[in-house]
Kinemage of the C-alpha trace (Angstrom):
@kinemage 1
@onewidth
@group {chain A} dominant
@subgroup {mainchain}
@vectorlist {calphas} color= white
{ca met a 1} P -12.040 30.145 4.681
{ca ile a 2} L -15.146 28.308 2.644
{ca asp a 3} L -17.355 25.979 4.439
{ca gly a 4} L -14.662 25.887 7.381
{ca lys a 5} L -11.805 24.526 5.010
{ca ile a 6} L -8.526 26.340 4.343
{ca gln a 7} L -8.573 27.472 0.620
{ca val a 8} L -4.992 26.426 -0.957
{ca leu a 9} L -3.836 27.717 -4.333
{ca leu a 10} L -1.273 25.485 -5.581
{ca ile a 11} L 0.637 27.605 -7.810
{ca thr a 12} L 2.584 25.466 -10.556
{ca gly a 13} L 3.340 25.159 -14.371
{ca arg a 14} L 6.684 25.302 -15.070
{ca val a 15} L 9.162 23.295 -13.087
{ca ser a 16} L 12.501 21.631 -14.320
{ca ile a 17} L 12.485 18.428 -16.483
{ca glu a 18} L 13.634 15.896 -13.848
{ca his a 19} L 10.143 16.599 -11.793
{ca asp a 20} L 7.081 15.123 -12.552
{ca tyr a 21} L 5.050 18.194 -11.188
{ca arg a 22} L 1.915 17.041 -11.974
{ca lys a 23} L 2.132 13.563 -10.038
{ca ala a 24} L 3.551 15.742 -7.012
{ca asn a 25} L 0.523 18.121 -7.215
{ca asp a 26} L -1.789 15.154 -7.028
{ca leu a 27} L -0.013 13.915 -4.021
{ca leu a 28} L 0.025 17.205 -2.457
{ca arg a 29} L -3.695 17.858 -2.824
{ca thr a 30} L -4.614 14.162 -1.714
{ca leu a 31} L -2.488 14.644 1.233
{ca leu a 32} L -3.987 18.170 2.137
{ca glu a 33} L -7.316 17.304 1.458
{ca ser a 34} L -7.567 13.820 3.236
{ca thr a 35} L -7.200 15.672 6.364
{ca gly a 36} L -10.525 17.364 5.926
{ca arg a 37} L -8.721 20.842 6.828
{ca phe a 38} L -8.199 21.838 3.397
{ca glu a 39} L -9.711 22.659 -0.196
{ca val a 40} L -6.914 22.687 -3.042
{ca his a 41} L -7.200 24.728 -6.296
{ca ile a 42} L -4.498 24.275 -9.144
{ca thr a 43} L -3.247 26.865 -11.557
{ca glu a 44} L -0.627 26.512 -14.368
{ca glu a 45} L -0.509 30.047 -15.005
{ca phe a 46} L -0.046 32.597 -12.505
{ca arg a 47} L 1.629 35.333 -14.666
{ca gly a 48} L -0.729 37.989 -14.723
{ca ala a 49} L -2.334 37.418 -11.651
{ca thr a 50} L -3.510 40.357 -9.435
{ca gly a 51} L -4.941 40.802 -6.090
{ca glu a 52} L -8.340 39.717 -7.051
{ca thr a 53} L -6.937 36.453 -8.170
{ca leu a 54} L -5.755 35.759 -4.446
{ca lys a 55} L -8.670 37.207 -2.764
{ca asp a 56} L -10.448 34.010 -1.802
{ca tyr a 57} L -7.592 32.280 -0.631
{ca asp a 58} L -5.658 31.691 2.512
{ca val a 59} L -2.418 30.314 1.237
{ca ala a 60} L -0.560 29.969 -1.662
{ca leu a 61} L 1.476 26.786 -2.419
{ca ile a 62} L 4.231 27.090 -4.441
{ca asn a 63} L 5.273 24.274 -6.493
{ca tyr a 64} L 7.093 26.414 -9.519
{ca asp a 65} L 10.685 27.264 -9.951
{ca gly a 66} L 10.430 28.617 -13.567
{ca lys a 67} L 12.869 26.573 -15.298
{ca lys a 68} L 13.596 23.775 -17.836
{ca leu a 69} L 16.825 22.999 -16.120
{ca leu a 70} L 17.649 23.900 -12.560
{ca thr a 71} L 20.926 25.712 -14.076
{ca gly a 72} L 19.014 27.445 -16.844
{ca ala a 73} L 16.988 30.550 -17.143
{ca thr a 74} L 13.962 31.330 -15.070
{ca val a 75} L 10.598 32.652 -16.088
{ca thr a 76} L 9.282 34.217 -12.836
{ca phe a 77} L 5.775 35.264 -12.291
{ca gly a 78} L 6.466 38.915 -13.602
{ca glu a 79} L 6.117 42.201 -11.591
{ca ser a 80} L 2.341 42.270 -11.187
{ca ala a 81} L 1.697 38.629 -10.165
{ca thr a 82} L 4.833 38.651 -7.628
{ca asn a 83} L 3.528 41.875 -6.118
{ca ala a 84} L -0.090 40.505 -5.400
{ca leu a 85} L 1.525 37.435 -3.993
{ca leu a 86} L 3.721 39.544 -1.620
{ca asp a 87} L 0.772 42.229 -0.644
{ca phe a 88} L -1.173 38.649 -0.186
{ca val a 89} L 1.357 37.446 2.391
{ca arg a 90} L 2.496 40.476 3.947
{ca gly a 91} L -1.159 41.349 4.623
{ca gly a 92} L -1.857 38.373 6.939
{ca lys a 93} L -2.252 35.417 4.436
{ca gly a 94} L 0.535 32.545 3.870
{ca ala a 95} L 2.887 31.016 1.336
{ca val a 96} L 4.325 27.521 1.090
{ca phe a 97} L 7.334 26.961 -0.901
{ca tyr a 98} L 7.757 23.183 -2.147
{ca his a 99} L 10.985 21.435 -3.085
{ca ser a 100} L 12.779 23.344 -5.892
{ca ser a 101} L 10.531 26.422 -5.760
{ca val a 102} L 13.138 27.360 -2.872
{ca leu a 103} L 15.756 27.753 -5.553
{ca val a 104} L 15.371 31.524 -6.659
{ca gly a 105} L 18.374 33.375 -8.012
{ca asp a 106} L 18.686 37.272 -9.204
{ca gln a 107} L 15.792 37.072 -11.338
{ca trp a 108} L 13.534 37.199 -8.541
{ca pro a 109} L 13.211 40.476 -6.315
{ca asp a 110} L 14.814 40.644 -3.134
{ca glu a 111} L 11.253 41.063 -1.492
{ca tyr a 112} L 10.660 37.800 -2.738
{ca lys a 113} L 13.588 36.174 -0.888
{ca lys a 114} L 12.731 38.478 2.165
{ca met a 115} L 9.032 36.685 2.385
{ca met a 116} L 10.616 33.334 1.930
{ca gly a 117} L 13.055 34.153 4.763
{ca gly a 118} L 15.849 31.433 3.565
{ca tyr a 119} L 16.571 30.489 -0.130
{ca gly a 120} L 18.915 28.674 -2.529
{ca asp a 121} L 20.854 30.232 -5.527
{ca met a 122} L 22.133 27.576 -7.710
{ca thr a 123} L 24.529 30.336 -9.268
{ca lys a 124} L 26.135 31.581 -6.114
{ca gly a 125} L 26.915 28.286 -4.250
{ca thr a 126} L 23.507 26.298 -3.431
{ca arg a 127} L 24.200 22.774 -5.136
{ca lys a 128} L 22.799 19.343 -4.815
{ca asn a 129} L 24.505 16.869 -2.225
{ca pro a 130} L 25.062 13.651 -4.147
{ca lys a 131} L 23.341 11.433 -1.854
{ca ser a 132} L 19.790 10.483 -2.382
{ca asp a 133} L 18.988 8.987 0.950
{ca ala a 134} L 19.568 10.777 4.418
{ca met a 135} L 18.720 11.246 8.112
{ca val a 136} L 16.705 14.347 8.671
{ca asp a 137} L 17.603 15.794 12.011
{ca met a 138} L 14.808 17.933 13.476
{ca ala a 139} L 16.187 21.283 14.626
{ca cys a 140} L 13.261 22.290 16.511
{ca leu a 141} L 10.424 19.961 18.185
{ca asp a 142} L 8.813 22.820 20.391
{ca his a 143} L 6.892 24.282 17.310
{ca pro a 144} L 3.068 23.362 16.869
{ca ile a 145} L 4.212 22.179 13.352
{ca thr a 146} L 6.821 19.650 14.655
{ca lys a 147} L 5.258 18.795 17.951
{ca gly a 148} L 5.184 14.735 18.330
{ca met a 149} L 7.649 14.328 15.720
{ca ala a 150} L 10.564 11.910 15.487
{ca ser a 151} L 13.958 13.722 16.179
{ca his a 152} L 15.317 11.930 13.483
{ca trp a 153} L 13.813 10.180 10.452
{ca met a 154} L 15.130 9.178 6.753
{ca ala a 155} L 14.295 10.983 3.621
{ca val a 156} L 14.451 8.692 0.643
{ca glu a 157} L 14.902 9.090 -3.025
{ca asp a 158} L 15.340 12.745 -2.437
{ca asp a 159} L 17.201 15.797 -3.401
{ca phe a 160} L 19.086 17.772 -0.617
{ca phe a 161} L 19.658 21.406 -1.812
{ca ala a 162} L 22.992 22.315 0.507
{ca gly a 163} L 24.030 25.843 1.091
{ca ile a 164} L 20.796 27.991 1.927
{ca phe a 165} L 21.345 31.965 2.181
{ca trp a 166} L 19.268 34.056 4.589
{ca his a 167} L 17.874 37.405 3.898
{ca pro a 168} L 19.409 40.152 5.939
{ca gln a 169} L 15.546 40.924 6.992
{ca ala a 170} L 14.487 37.457 7.660
{ca asp a 171} L 12.587 36.468 10.953
{ca ala a 172} L 13.179 32.801 10.177
{ca thr a 173} L 13.247 29.642 12.254
{ca val a 174} L 14.637 26.372 11.225
{ca leu a 175} L 12.644 23.139 11.682
{ca ala a 176} L 14.741 20.599 10.041
{ca thr a 177} L 18.289 19.762 8.868
{ca val a 178} L 20.250 17.210 6.790
{ca thr a 179} L 24.306 16.930 7.248
{ca asp a 180} L 26.355 17.962 4.255
{ca asp a 181} L 29.205 15.693 4.678
{ca leu a 182} L 32.321 16.992 2.940
{ca asn a 183} L 32.834 12.974 2.219
{ca asp a 184} L 29.401 13.242 0.263
{ca tyr a 185} L 31.126 14.877 -2.750
{ca ile a 186} L 34.389 12.612 -3.067
{ca his a 187} L 34.291 9.813 -5.638
{ca val a 188} L 30.440 9.907 -6.200
{ca pro a 189} L 30.113 7.534 -9.473
{ca gly a 190} L 27.545 8.477 -12.139
{ca phe a 191} L 26.514 11.899 -10.121
{ca ala a 192} L 24.829 14.104 -12.807
{ca asp a 193} L 26.316 17.210 -13.977
{ca pro a 194} L 25.529 19.900 -14.353
{ca tyr a 195} L 24.551 20.000 -10.483
{ca gln a 196} L 28.266 18.600 -9.515
{ca pro a 197} L 29.894 21.855 -8.018
{ca gln a 198} L 32.929 22.593 -10.087
{ca asn a 199} L 35.100 22.942 -7.127
{ca ala a 200} L 33.737 19.411 -5.561
{ca ala a 201} L 37.321 18.197 -6.047
{ca ala a 202} L 37.943 20.414 -3.238
{ca pro a 203} L 34.874 20.137 -1.059
{ca gln a 204} L 36.260 22.443 1.707
{ca gln a 205} L 35.798 25.223 -0.941
{ca leu a 206} L 32.113 24.644 -1.176
{ca tyr a 207} L 29.720 27.273 -0.063
{ca lys a 208} L 28.992 26.226 3.789
{ca pro a 209} L 30.536 22.844 3.587
{ca gly a 210} L 30.147 20.246 6.288
{ca glu a 211} L 27.392 21.812 7.949
{ca gly a 212} L 23.561 21.073 8.807
{ca thr a 213} L 21.639 22.234 5.651
{ca pro a 214} L 18.367 23.658 6.321
{ca val a 215} L 15.528 21.581 4.814
{ca ala a 216} L 12.545 22.944 6.455
{ca trp a 217} L 12.167 26.437 8.048
{ca ile a 218} L 9.260 29.025 8.806
{ca asn a 219} L 9.370 32.857 8.372
{ca asn a 220} L 7.467 35.634 9.621
{ca tyr a 221} L 6.597 38.303 6.593
{ca gly a 222} L 4.756 41.486 7.837
{ca gln a 223} L 1.442 40.130 9.044
{ca gly a 224} L 1.796 36.864 7.254
{ca arg a 225} L 3.899 33.712 7.039
{ca ser a 226} L 5.714 31.497 4.710
{ca phe a 227} L 6.926 27.774 5.414
{ca cys a 228} L 9.515 26.278 3.022
{ca val a 229} L 10.559 22.774 2.785
{ca ser a 230} L 13.392 21.729 0.194
{ca leu a 231} L 12.503 17.886 0.536
{ca gly a 232} L 9.795 16.086 -1.674
{ca his a 233} L 11.662 15.154 -4.879
{ca ser a 234} L 9.724 11.774 -4.897
{ca asp a 235} L 7.002 10.147 -3.066
{ca gly a 236} L 9.625 8.344 -1.216
{ca thr a 237} L 9.796 11.071 1.365
{ca val a 238} L 6.148 12.657 0.961
{ca lys a 239} L 4.821 9.587 2.087
{ca arg a 240} L 6.919 9.392 5.290
{ca val a 241} L 4.683 9.867 8.336
{ca asn a 242} L 6.733 12.539 9.604
{ca phe a 243} L 7.041 14.475 6.460
{ca leu a 244} L 3.582 14.687 5.698
{ca thr a 245} L 2.662 15.303 9.302
{ca met a 246} L 5.172 18.326 8.845
{ca phe a 247} L 4.141 19.580 5.451
{ca val a 248} L 0.016 19.829 6.368
{ca arg a 249} L 0.704 21.420 9.633
{ca gly a 250} L 2.983 23.883 7.762
{ca val a 251} L 0.460 24.619 5.279
{ca glu a 252} L -2.139 25.138 8.011
{ca trp a 253} L 0.327 27.539 10.084
{ca ala a 254} L 1.215 29.709 7.159
{ca ala a 255} L -2.485 30.235 6.438
{ca thr a 256} L -3.876 30.868 9.706
{ca gly a 257} L -0.818 31.258 12.160
{ca glu a 258} L -2.089 28.227 14.118
{ca val a 259} L -1.731 24.274 14.268
{ca thr a 260} L -4.815 22.088 14.870
{ca ile a 261} L -3.827 18.835 12.881
{ca asp a 262} L -2.682 16.096 15.094
{ca phe a 263} L -0.014 13.543 14.425
{ca pro a 264} L -1.608 10.612 12.613
{ca asp a 265} L -2.992 8.143 14.866
{ca arg a 266} L -1.700 4.896 13.448
{ca ser a 267} L -2.784 2.581 16.287
{ca gly a 268} L -5.057 -0.285 16.364
{ca asp a 269} L -6.870 -1.146 13.024
{ca arg a 270} L -5.900 2.495 11.958
{ca lys a 271} L -2.606 1.113 10.728
{ca arg a 272} L -4.313 -0.555 7.738
{ca asn a 273} L -5.673 2.642 6.320
{ca pro a 274} L -3.951 3.518 3.109
{ca trp a 275} L -1.678 6.262 2.547
{ca pro a 276} L -1.771 9.382 3.431
{ca phe a 277} L -3.104 8.110 6.845
{ca tyr a 278} L -5.286 11.053 7.589
{ca lys a 279} L -8.811 10.014 7.123
{ca pro a 280} L -11.648 12.424 8.127
{ca glu a 281} L -14.508 10.745 9.934
{ca asp a 282} L -17.144 10.935 6.816
{ca tyr a 283} L -14.419 8.673 5.056
{ca gly a 284} L -15.806 5.807 7.133
{ca pro a 285} L -14.013 3.497 9.694
{ca ala a 286} L -10.552 2.665 9.511
{ca gly a 287} L -9.520 0.480 6.910
{ca asp a 288} L -12.450 1.373 4.593
{ca leu a 289} L -11.666 2.834 1.318
């Protein structure tokens, strides 16, 4: 930490074309820094990074899938940078995987998947569920990340990656799920290929069909921690108070192993505060810009 603030390195720069990743990065930085708990730095080129690159940070926030198309070729961080990140986390720091960064295929090493705990692989059965809005069901409400959250809340204008794989050595806990209903895949007008599964005409043949698909989970890795959240395609979900609470707490937990951030107080005049609702005291009284 520097001046009492958790130092976040947001790793980005190559994200598939359906994502406005710079807009997302600005939202995530605003959300984190508005808590008063974080300082966020952004890099769009992590390849070639070393342990020296990471030494002043507490957590790496990854908004990077390495692709032009989700079904296309992947550019990874490369061996040296990936190993630096693995060493960083297993040595006691944290990693957060945001939205499409949870999608990793064979190009990424097995140890990277072990660090994540759970991951998606669109070459082996992970898919986009066709719906864009869905009820999020909290699978664990007794963890400090999720304490005080609603049991059920809506994610809107989002992507739902169904069919999550678990590394055999994962030490993971699922925090939230979305129901992957078989009926979601039947007669979906305008659903964009190439993300429509080839066997969607027979949904029962899909990988892990009709289940509550994890959309947020945590994992212990060495002495460190990872937090993965596959939601967040649009700011429609990001601006939801339950999502933003889970996200900032998840980043804090990944960085420190503890959670100190309260659920946003939206009572009284504080409901007039602009998004993202968290406002350090030095920002002025509630309602001030």
